[in-house]
C-alpha positions in Angstrom: 80.9 64.5 129.6 84.5 65.8 129.1 85.2 67.2 125.7 87.3 66.3 122.7 89.2 69.1 121.1 89.6 68.6 117.3 92.0 70.9 115.6 91.4 71.4 112.0 88.0 70.0 112.6 86.3 71.6 109.6 88.9 70.2 107.3 88.6 67.1 105.1 89.6 64.3 107.6 88.6 66.5 110.6 85.0 67.0 109.6 84.5 63.3 108.9 86.1 62.4 112.2 83.8 65.0 114.0 80.8 63.2 112.4 82.0 59.8 113.8 82.6 61.3 117.2 79.2 63.0 117.5 77.5 59.8 116.3 79.1 58.1 119.3 78.0 60.8 121.7 81.3 62.4 122.3 81.1 66.2 123.0 83.2 68.0 120.4 85.1 71.3 120.4 86.4 72.3 116.9 89.2 74.9 116.3 89.9 75.7 112.7 91.4 78.9 111.0 89.4 78.2 107.8 92.7 78.4 105.7 91.6 75.3 103.7 88.0 74.9 104.3 84.7 76.9 104.8 82.6 77.4 107.8 79.6 76.0 105.9 81.1 72.6 106.7 79.7 73.1 110.2 76.2 73.0 108.7 77.0 69.8 106.9 78.1 68.2 110.2 74.9 69.2 111.8 72.8 68.1 108.9 74.3 64.6 109.1 74.3 64.2 113.0 71.6 66.6 114.2 74.1 68.0 116.5 76.2 71.2 116.2 79.7 71.1 117.8 81.2 74.1 119.5 83.3 76.0 116.9 86.2 78.5 117.4 87.7 80.2 114.4 91.2 79.9 115.9 94.7 79.3 114.4 96.6 76.8 116.5 99.7 78.9 116.2 97.9 81.7 118.1 98.5 80.7 121.7 96.5 83.5 123.2 93.4 82.5 121.3 94.0 78.8 121.9 94.5 79.5 125.6 90.9 80.9 125.7 89.5 77.7 124.1 91.1 75.6 126.8 90.1 77.9 129.6 86.4 77.8 128.5 86.2 74.1 128.1 87.1 71.0 130.1 89.1 69.2 127.5 89.9 65.6 128.1 91.8 64.6 124.8 92.9 66.2 121.6 92.9 65.1 118.0 95.3 67.2 116.1 94.7 67.6 112.4 95.6 71.3 111.8 98.4 71.3 109.4 99.2 72.1 105.8 99.5 69.0 103.7 100.5 69.5 100.1 103.7 67.8 99.2 104.5 69.9 96.1 103.6 73.3 97.9 105.9 72.3 100.8 108.8 72.0 98.3 108.0 75.6 97.1 107.4 77.1 100.4 109.2 75.1 103.1 109.3 77.7 105.8 105.5 78.1 105.6 105.2 74.4 106.5 107.6 74.4 109.3 106.2 77.4 110.9 102.6 76.1 110.7 103.0 72.3 111.1 105.7 72.2 113.7 105.0 75.5 115.3 101.3 74.7 115.6 102.0 71.4 117.4 104.4 73.2 119.9 101.7 75.9 120.5 99.1 73.2 121.2 101.4 71.2 123.5 102.3 74.1 125.5 98.6 74.8 126.2 97.9 71.2 126.8 100.7 71.1 129.4 99.4 74.2 131.2 95.9 72.6 131.5 97.1 69.1 132.4 96.0 67.4 129.3 98.0 64.3 128.3 96.3 62.5 125.5 96.6 63.2 121.9 95.7 61.4 118.6 98.1 62.8 116.1 97.5 63.1 112.4 100.7 61.7 110.9 101.4 60.2 107.4 103.1 57.4 105.6 105.5 60.1 104.2 107.7 59.4 107.3 108.7 56.1 105.7 110.0 57.9 102.5 110.5 55.3 99.8 110.4 52.0 101.8 112.9 49.3 101.0 110.3 46.7 101.9 106.6 46.6 100.9 104.1 46.5 102.4 105.6 48.8 105.0 104.9 48.3 108.7 105.6 50.4 111.8 109.0 48.9 112.4 110.4 50.2 109.1 113.1 52.8 109.5 112.1 56.5 109.2 113.7 57.7 106.0 115.1 61.1 105.1 112.0 63.0 104.1 111.3 63.5 100.4 109.6 66.8 101.0 109.4 69.5 103.7 105.8 68.3 104.4 107.2 64.8 105.1 109.9 66.3 107.4 107.4 68.2 109.4 105.6 64.9 110.3 108.9 63.3 111.3 109.8 66.3 113.4 106.4 66.4 115.1 106.6 62.7 115.8 110.1 63.1 117.4 108.8 65.9 119.7 105.9 63.7 120.7 108.2 60.8 121.6 110.2 62.9 124.0 107.3 64.1 126.2 107.3 62.4 129.7 104.0 61.1 130.9 102.3 62.0 127.7 100.3 59.5 125.6 100.1 59.8 121.8 98.7 57.6 119.2 100.2 58.7 115.9 98.0 57.6 113.1 100.2 57.3 109.9 97.7 57.7 107.2 98.2 56.4 103.7 96.1 58.2 101.0 92.7 59.4 102.3 90.0 59.9 99.7 86.3 59.4 99.3 83.5 61.3 101.0 80.5 60.6 103.4 77.9 58.4 101.9 75.4 61.3 102.2 77.4 63.5 99.9 77.0 66.3 102.4 80.6 66.7 103.3 83.7 65.7 101.4 87.1 67.1 100.4 86.9 70.8 99.8 90.4 72.2 99.0 90.6 75.9 98.6 92.2 76.9 95.3 93.7 74.2 93.0 93.7 70.8 94.6 97.1 69.2 95.0 95.7 65.7 95.4 94.7 63.3 92.6 91.0 62.5 93.4 89.8 66.1 94.0 91.5 67.4 90.9 90.1 64.6 88.9 86.6 65.0 90.1 86.8 68.8 89.5 88.3 68.2 86.0 85.5 65.8 85.2 82.9 68.4 86.5 84.4 70.9 84.0 85.9 73.1 86.7 89.6 72.4 85.8 91.5 71.6 82.6 92.8 68.2 81.8 94.4 66.1 84.6 98.1 65.8 84.5 99.6 62.5 85.6 103.1 63.4 87.2 105.5 60.8 86.0 105.1 57.8 83.5 108.5 56.2 84.0 108.4 55.0 87.5 109.4 51.4 88.2 105.8 50.2 88.5 103.7 48.0 86.2 102.2 51.0 84.3 104.9 53.6 85.1 102.8 55.8 87.4 103.0 56.1 91.1 101.3 53.6 93.4 99.5 54.5 96.7 97.4 52.9 99.2 94.0 54.8 99.1 92.0 54.7 102.3 88.4 55.9 102.5 88.1 59.0 104.7 85.2 57.4 106.7 87.3 54.3 107.5 90.1 56.7 108.6 87.6 58.7 110.7 86.5 55.6 112.5 90.1 54.8 113.2 90.3 58.0 115.2 87.5 57.0 117.5 89.1 53.7 118.0 92.4 55.5 118.9 90.6 57.7 121.5 89.1 54.5 123.0 92.6 53.0 123.4 94.0 56.1 124.9 91.3 56.1 127.5 92.5 52.8 128.9 95.8 53.9 130.3 99.4 54.9 129.6 100.7 53.8 126.4 103.4 56.4 125.7 104.0 57.0 122.0 102.3 54.5 119.6 102.6 54.8 115.8 99.9 52.9 113.9 99.4 52.6 110.1 96.0 53.3 108.7 95.7 51.9 105.2 94.0 49.1 103.3 97.1 47.1 102.6 96.5 47.4 98.8 98.2 49.8 96.3 96.7 51.3 93.2 98.5 53.2 90.5 97.4 56.7 89.3 96.2 55.2 86.1 94.3 52.5 87.8 92.5 55.2 89.9 91.7 57.2 86.7 90.4 54.1 84.9 88.3 53.0 87.8 86.8 56.6 88.1 85.9 56.6 84.4 84.0 53.2 85.0 82.0 54.5 88.1 81.3 58.1 87.0 79.1 59.5 84.2 81.8 61.9 83.0 85.2 60.3 82.2 88.2 62.5 82.9 90.7 63.5 80.2 94.4 63.5 81.2 97.9 63.9 79.9 101.2 62.4 80.9 103.7 64.9 82.5 107.1 64.8 84.1 107.7 63.7 87.7 106.8 66.1 90.5 109.3 67.1 93.3 108.7 65.3 96.6 106.7 62.4 95.3 107.8 58.9 96.1 107.4 56.0 93.7 105.2 53.4 95.6 104.0 52.7 99.1 101.3 50.7 100.7 100.6 49.7 104.2 100.8 46.6 106.4 97.9 47.4 108.7 98.0 44.4 111.1 98.9 46.6 114.1 95.7 48.7 113.7 93.6 45.5 113.7 95.4 44.2 116.8 95.5 47.3 118.9 92.5 49.2 117.7 90.2 46.5 116.5 90.1 48.4 113.3 90.4 47.5 109.6 89.4 49.1 106.4 86.0 48.1 104.9 85.4 50.4 102.0 87.1 49.7 98.6 88.4 52.0 95.8 85.1 51.9 94.0 83.3 53.2 97.0 85.9 55.9 97.4 85.5 57.2 93.8 81.7 56.9 93.8 81.3 58.9 97.0 83.9 61.5 95.8 82.0 62.0 92.6 78.7 62.2 94.4 80.2 64.9 96.7 81.6 66.8 93.6 78.2 66.7 91.8 76.5 68.1 94.9 78.8 71.1 95.1 79.4 71.9 91.4 
């Protein structure tokens, strides 16, 4: 069987996607530089699937090392996760984000071209929509000026992929991934202080962090806090398998597809729900707005159902319950 290369395959979304691929008998090759994860995730993947994928500790920006991975494996398609993803950090260190996110894609594409590989599932983001004028937002919405360098890297990467002749890309525009595998064996494992709401919240509830700060209480939303479409990471992982199946059927060019639930939840709603499902309610304070954040966004995901035969099946309660199980297992 030809192999699927998964860049960033030991990261949060990557590891869950590798599990789903292995469970469907794909042969997987992982490259990851371990900048935001640990090699022990590989053991977690093996524990769940009873299979151990081939792993290379490689940075996608390192073309020489990446070339060796392609030379040693007959790669059929690529799922590209490897990128920095923190909105706030990207505002503080924009060059770091452009070099890694855009540079890494270019390095990967150059090697794919050399080896004649023309299929990619690209890890994109709803940040390409900025603050949409119409909600829920669908794939026909205009791409807005990015609110952060992180968002701009996703726009630039999509623009690059659109220009490639005889190349097929499904660009999955995620909304807000959260949750963990039902086993509690793998989950979100940010290195250092988490930038996303749920991992900071679970770490705070576990006594590993101070009180949670809610960034902004004066947005034009029912409770004044930001609204996001939270999507379970396992639902998201399953969408990647569906995307590979679609790519295998023929030439599709560049196809953007939203991956979300179609429902929005505010920061305070998420906190309140967590306090219900957990045995350790989180303390929080209200702070000022954070640079790069948008006010509210949630998906129209009809295209995913039509083209991929996919729709989200796990609700916010499940996302928070599995996140808390994962946190307790590693605390």
